[in-house]
C-alpha positions as CSV (number, residue, x, y, z in Angstrom):
1,M,106.7,14.4,22.5
2,P,104.4,14.7,19.6
3,A,107.4,16.0,17.6
4,R,109.2,12.8,18.2
5,V,106.3,10.5,17.5
6,G,106.0,11.7,13.8
7,P,109.5,10.7,12.7
8,V,109.2,7.4,14.6
9,K,105.9,6.6,12.9
10,R,107.4,7.5,9.6
11,A,110.4,5.3,10.3
12,I,108.1,2.4,11.3
13,A,106.0,2.9,8.2
14,T,109.0,2.9,6.0
15,S,110.4,-0.1,7.7
16,A,107.1,-1.9,7.2
17,E,107.0,-1.0,3.5
18,L,110.5,-2.2,3.1
19,R,109.7,-5.5,4.8
20,S,106.6,-6.0,2.7
21,E,108.5,-5.3,-0.5
22,Q,111.1,-7.8,0.6
23,R,108.4,-10.3,1.4
24,L,106.8,-9.7,-2.0
25,G,110.2,-10.1,-3.6
26,L,110.8,-13.4,-1.8
27,T,107.3,-14.6,-2.5
28,A,107.8,-13.8,-6.2
29,R,111.1,-15.6,-6.3
30,R,109.7,-18.6,-4.5
31,A,106.8,-18.7,-7.0
32,A,109.1,-18.5,-9.9
33,I,111.3,-21.3,-8.5
34,L,108.2,-23.4,-7.8
35,A,107.0,-22.8,-11.3
36,A,110.4,-23.8,-12.7
37,V,110.4,-27.0,-10.6
38,I,106.9,-27.9,-11.7
39,C,107.9,-27.3,-15.4
40,V,111.0,-29.5,-15.0
41,L,109.0,-32.3,-13.3
42,T,106.3,-32.1,-16.0
43,L,108.8,-32.4,-18.8
44,T,110.6,-35.2,-16.9
45,V,107.4,-37.2,-16.5
46,A,105.9,-36.4,-20.0
47,G,108.3,-38.8,-21.8
48,P,107.6,-41.9,-19.7
49,V,103.9,-41.2,-19.6
50,R,103.8,-40.9,-23.4
51,T,105.8,-44.1,-23.7
52,Y,103.4,-45.9,-21.3
53,F,100.3,-44.9,-23.3
54,A,102.0,-45.9,-26.6
55,Q,102.9,-49.3,-25.2
56,R,99.3,-49.8,-23.9
57,T,97.9,-49.0,-27.3
58,E,100.4,-51.4,-29.0
59,M,99.6,-54.1,-26.4
60,T,95.9,-53.8,-27.2
61,Q,96.6,-54.0,-31.0
62,L,98.8,-57.1,-30.4
63,A,96.0,-58.7,-28.3
64,V,93.5,-58.2,-31.1
65,S,96.1,-59.6,-33.6
66,E,96.7,-62.6,-31.4
67,A,93.0,-63.4,-31.1
68,T,92.7,-63.2,-34.9
69,L,95.6,-65.5,-35.4
70,R,94.3,-68.0,-32.8
71,R,91.0,-68.1,-34.7
72,Q,92.8,-68.7,-38.0
73,I,94.9,-71.5,-36.3
74,A,91.7,-73.1,-35.0
75,E,90.1,-73.0,-38.5
76,L,93.3,-74.5,-40.1
77,E,93.3,-77.2,-37.5
78,Q,89.7,-78.1,-38.4
79,Q,90.6,-78.1,-42.1
80,K,93.7,-80.3,-41.4
81,A,91.5,-82.8,-39.5
82,K,89.1,-82.8,-42.5
83,L,91.9,-83.4,-45.0
84,A,93.2,-86.3,-42.9
85,D,89.8,-88.1,-43.5
86,P,89.9,-90.3,-46.7
87,A,86.1,-90.0,-47.0
88,Y,86.3,-86.2,-47.1
89,I,89.1,-86.3,-49.7
90,A,87.1,-88.7,-51.9
91,A,84.0,-86.5,-51.6
92,Q,86.0,-83.4,-52.6
93,A,87.5,-85.3,-55.6
94,R,84.1,-86.3,-56.8
95,E,82.6,-82.9,-56.3
96,R,85.4,-80.6,-57.5
97,L,87.2,-82.8,-60.1
98,G,84.3,-84.9,-61.3
99,F,86.0,-88.2,-60.4
100,V,83.9,-91.4,-60.5
101,R,84.4,-94.8,-59.0
102,P,84.9,-97.8,-61.1
103,G,81.5,-99.0,-62.4
104,E,79.7,-95.7,-62.0
105,I,78.4,-93.9,-65.0
106,P,79.1,-90.2,-65.0
107,Y,76.7,-87.7,-66.6
108,Q,76.4,-84.0,-66.9
109,V,73.4,-81.9,-67.4
110,Q,73.9,-79.2,-70.0
111,L,71.4,-76.4,-70.2
112,P,70.6,-74.6,-73.4
113,A,72.4,-71.3,-73.9
114,T,69.2,-69.3,-73.6
115,A,68.3,-70.9,-70.3
116,V,68.5,-68.6,-67.3
117,V,69.6,-70.3,-64.1
118,P,68.4,-68.6,-61.0
119,T,71.2,-68.3,-58.4
120,Q,70.9,-67.9,-54.7
121,P,73.0,-65.3,-52.9
122,G,76.3,-66.9,-51.8
123,S,76.2,-69.7,-54.4
124,P,79.4,-70.5,-56.4
125,A,78.0,-68.9,-59.6
126,S,77.4,-65.5,-57.9
127,T,80.7,-65.6,-56.2
128,A,82.5,-66.4,-59.4
129,A,80.9,-63.4,-61.0
130,G,81.9,-61.4,-57.9
131,N,85.6,-62.3,-58.4
132,Q,85.8,-60.5,-61.7
133,P,87.5,-57.1,-61.8
134,W,85.1,-54.1,-61.7
135,Y,85.9,-53.0,-65.2
136,T,85.0,-56.5,-66.6
137,A,81.6,-56.3,-64.9
138,L,81.2,-52.8,-66.2
139,W,82.1,-53.8,-69.8
140,H,79.5,-56.7,-69.6
141,T,76.8,-54.3,-68.6
142,I,77.6,-52.0,-71.5
143,A,78.5,-54.6,-74.2
144,D,75.8,-57.2,-73.5
145,A,72.2,-56.9,-74.5
146,P,70.2,-54.8,-72.1
147,H,68.3,-56.7,-69.4
148,G,64.7,-57.4,-70.3
149,A,65.1,-56.3,-74.0
150,A,64.0,-58.7,-76.7
151,P,66.8,-60.1,-78.9
152,P,66.9,-58.5,-82.4
153,V,64.8,-60.3,-84.9
154,P,66.6,-61.3,-88.1
155,P,65.1,-60.0,-91.4
156,D,62.6,-62.3,-93.0
157,S,64.4,-64.5,-95.6
158,H,61.3,-65.8,-97.2
159,G,61.2,-63.0,-99.7
160,G,58.0,-61.5,-98.3
C-alpha cells in the first residue's frame, strides 16, 4: 500500500496547488475589479464634490460682498437723511461755499506766505496733499527748498 499512497499524495498536492492558484487568480481578479469600481466611483464623485466646494467658496464671497453693500446702503441712508434737513444744507453751504446770510459780514483770514500752518493728521490740508500723484509730491521734495534750510540771502545792494 505504500506504493499507492505516494501517487495519491502527489495527486492531492497537485490538486491543492491548482486550487490555490485558481483562488489566487480569482482573488487577483476580484481585487482588480474592486480597484476599477473604486476608481470609477471616485471619478464620478470628484466632479460634484469639486462643484460643491466651489459653490461654498462663492457663497462665502457673496455673503461678504452683501455685508459690505448693506453697510454702504446704511451710510447712504444716513447721508440721505442729513441732506433732507434744511439746517444741514445751510451749514454745508456756509462751510463749503462761503455763503452768508443777509446782514452778516463775511471775512477771511489770510496768513502771510511765510507763515507755517501746523496741520493735524486727518485734517483737510493733509488730505489734499495726500490726493496728489506720487510724482508731484516727489517733484516738490526735489524742486522746493530743502526743509530747515535758510532761504538764500540776496546780495547787498548798498554798495558795501
